[in-house]
C-alpha positions as CSV (number, residue, x, y, z in Angstrom):
1,X,-193.1,37.9,79.2
2,X,-196.5,38.2,77.6
3,X,-195.1,40.2,74.7
4,X,-192.3,37.6,74.1
5,X,-194.9,34.9,73.9
6,X,-196.9,36.8,71.3
7,X,-193.7,37.5,69.3
8,X,-192.7,33.8,69.3
9,X,-196.2,32.8,68.2
10,X,-196.2,35.4,65.4
11,X,-192.8,34.2,64.2
12,X,-193.9,30.6,64.3
13,X,-197.0,31.5,62.2
14,X,-194.8,33.4,59.8
15,X,-192.5,30.5,59.4
16,X,-195.4,28.1,58.8
17,X,-196.8,30.4,56.1
18,X,-193.4,30.7,54.5
19,X,-193.0,26.9,54.5
20,X,-196.5,26.4,52.9
21,X,-195.7,29.0,50.2
22,X,-192.4,27.2,49.4
23,X,-194.2,23.9,49.2
24,X,-197.0,25.3,47.0
25,X,-194.5,27.0,44.7
26,X,-192.6,23.7,44.4
27,X,-195.7,21.9,43.4
28,X,-196.6,24.6,40.9
29,X,-193.3,24.1,39.1
30,X,-191.5,27.3,40.3
31,X,-187.9,26.1,40.7
32,X,-186.8,28.0,43.8
33,X,-183.1,27.4,44.2
34,X,-182.7,26.6,40.5
35,X,-183.6,30.0,39.0
36,X,-181.4,31.7,36.3
37,X,-178.7,33.5,38.2
38,X,-178.3,30.8,40.8
39,X,-174.6,29.8,40.6
40,X,-173.2,26.4,41.3
41,X,-169.7,25.2,40.8
42,X,-168.5,21.6,41.3
43,X,-164.8,20.8,41.7
44,X,-163.2,17.5,42.2
45,X,-163.6,17.6,46.0
46,X,-165.8,20.6,46.6
47,X,-169.1,22.1,45.6
48,X,-170.1,25.7,45.9
49,X,-173.7,26.9,45.5
50,X,-174.8,30.6,45.6
51,X,-178.6,31.2,44.9
52,X,-178.3,34.8,43.7
53,X,-181.4,34.7,41.5
54,X,-183.5,33.2,44.3
55,X,-182.2,35.7,46.9
56,X,-183.2,38.6,44.6
57,X,-186.7,37.2,44.0
58,X,-187.2,36.5,47.7
59,X,-185.9,40.0,48.7
60,X,-188.3,41.7,46.3
61,X,-191.3,39.6,47.5
62,X,-190.5,40.1,51.2
63,X,-189.9,43.8,50.7
64,X,-193.4,44.1,49.1
65,X,-195.0,42.0,51.9
66,X,-193.4,44.1,54.7
67,X,-194.3,47.3,52.9
68,X,-197.9,46.3,52.6
69,X,-198.0,45.1,56.2
70,X,-196.5,48.4,57.3
71,X,-199.1,50.4,55.3
72,X,-201.9,48.4,56.9
73,X,-200.7,49.2,60.5
74,X,-200.7,53.0,60.0
């Protein structure tokens, strides 16, 4: 149970850090969710939104972060 508690605390800190980064990027004028490549379609009764550009940017950033963290733990 001790390992589960540490894992949950670590995940909570990671979510806190991610939230702070998103808030800071929003204040800095980086339009996460409104980048080029983010598709939105509005019909008469429906709306579809797919943030492809944002997903690609977040994927690259997270890949770099996890790669760096993995290199530090070796």
